[in-house]
C-alpha positions, 0 to 999 in steps of 0.5 A: 510928140511926133510918134504920139501924133502918128499913133493917133492918126492910125487910131482915127483912119484904122477904125472905120477901115476894118468895118464890114461895110464902112460905105453901106454899099451893100445896103443897096444890094437886095438881101435875097435873090428874090427881093425886088419881086417878092421882098418877104418871100421866105425861101424853102430848101425841103423838097417840094412834095402834094399839090403846089401852086404857080405862085409856090412853083415861082418862089421856089424858082426864084430862091434855088435857080442859080441863074437869080443867084448869079445875077444877085451875086453880080449886084454884090460884086458891084456893090463892093467895086462902088466901096473901092471907088469911094474908098479913094476920098480917103487918106491911105495909111500904112504903117512899116517896122522891122526889127535886126541884130547887126553889126559892122567894122565901125562897131564890131560889137553886134546890136540890135536895131529897130525901125517904126515908120508912119506914111499917109497920102491924100488925093487932093486934085486930079481933074476929075478922075476920081470923080468919073470911077465912082461914078461909073461904078455907080452906074454899074451897079445901077446896071447889076441891080436892073440885070438882076430884076430882068433875070428874076423876071426871066426865070419868073416866066419860064417857071409860068410856062414850064407850069403851064407847060405841064398842066399841058403835058398832062392833059395831052395824056388825057386826051391821048387816052380817050382817043385811044379808048376810042379807038379801041371802040372802033376796033371793036365795032368792026370786029362785032361787023366782021364777026356778023359778016357785015363787014370786011376783014380790011376794016378791022385790020384798019381799025387795028392799026388805027388803035395800036398807033393810038396806043403810041401816042399815048406812050409818047404823051405820057413821056413828054409829061414826065419830061415837062415834070423834070423840068419844072422841077429843075427850074426850082432847083432839083430836077430829081426833086418830082413827087409834086403835082399842079392844080389844073384850076390854078388862077393865076394869068386868068385876068386879061391885059388891057389892049384897048390903047394904041401898040405905040403907047404900048411899046413906049410904057414897056421902054420906060419899064423893061429892067434890061433896057435900064441896065443898058442905059445904065452901061452906056452911063459907065462906059462914058465915065470911064472915058471922062477916066481915061482923060484925068489919067493923063493929067497932073494929080496933086495929093498930100503927104505926111511921113514919120519915122523913128528907128534906133541902132543901138543906142543911137536913137532918131526921129524924123517926119515930114508934110507936104505936097506932090505933084505928078505931072505926066509928060510922055507915056509913050501915047498910051493915054491916047489910045486908053480914051480912045479905047473908052471912047469905042466902049461907050459906042459899043453900050450905046449900040447895045443899048439901042438894039435892046429898045429894038429888041423891047418893041419887037417882044411887045409886038410878038406878044400882043398879036399872040395874046389877040390871036390865042384869045380868039382861038380860045373863044373857038375852041369850045365850039370846036370840041363840041361839033367834033364830039357830036360828028364822033358820036354820029359816025360811031353809032351808024357804023354800029347800026350798020349804016355808015363806013370805018373811014367815017369812024376813024376820021371823025375820031382823028378829028376830036383828038385834034379838037381836044388838043387844041382846046387844052393848047389854047386854054392854057396857052393863053395864060402863057401869052398873056405872061409873056405880054407882062413880060415884054410889058415890064410889067410881070409883077406878083399880082399875076399869080395871086389875082384879086381875092387869092392872096392868102389862099396859098 
């Protein structure tokens, strides 16, 4: 009867114990590294080719970037640790057995001996230690999920910056080529006037010097564009896969954010939404649970046990079993419990301090991004006027010089101003979109809607 009961207990307990996820903790983890931001994204492992949109670049980065995969695996690790905490609510059952060939002076003939045993332990009460460890694991899982969310959005922002950075670098190449062509035109005009005897040879040498400098500027701009291409490719998983191009008329982040509300309200809203602040707050809860766990470790615990043994020593078989409760009272631990509680409290205070630091950083991020968007918006409005006036001035100066009415210095100065104006317009046009992305990130509002404005979704 005892053996049958023991076998039944083994079957009942070991059945769910070998299930893949009996506590369903892995169901609380995202199925892919990009799932929180892009639930239905399908990761494409092929090399990117042809023109790609910003949305496609971000999708690839979220799937392939090691940073998102690392935080995603951390979530799964915390989920497994939560499963370990839940396991403390089930009994622990062990089965042991042995078989041997034995002999002695009393019974000189060798004989076969075997033993089979079963032991079950179940914790009944431990002053909340088990519950504290479960609460700590729950909070750490919440912190890991929030940290993963923050990491995904950080890679999102990095990809946006790299994408528009590549567009800016490619635009800078076009600006440098235009400046080089203008310098060549000035050099040719100076050469013609020197040949006609209406200008001194110094004009030709000065124009040639500027032309050579513009060639160097173009070469460096082309190198910077190649570096920007590699940076974006690296974010998408492999810096060697550069057989793609970006779209100049990218509609993402073309919508202006609402900045009509007071800045304090924006900061309060950001503190409610920022995932890194949620992660810091969840970590504080986990450390507070660790304090309760440390306190419970120094208190008594009560557990139930069941033990059954069947053995045969060579013709002499016996069966024994016992059931009861164990009370464990720690009398003296060498002050270990005292210091464990002190350490846990310090860890909780450190976590609270880190949470306050993150909250302060959130406010600073919103403050800086807010004024950056405002300044870039105003600068973008003025950049068009800047280029128009610089173009007119350059044409006038070059025309006057060709007609023998102006000096070369005016031409070179006007060309330099035009190149600077075009570069400024390029930087403000694309920099404004990056600034909007940074503000959305600071607000905790960096969603997929920014990549696919109304009317654009489904046209990728």
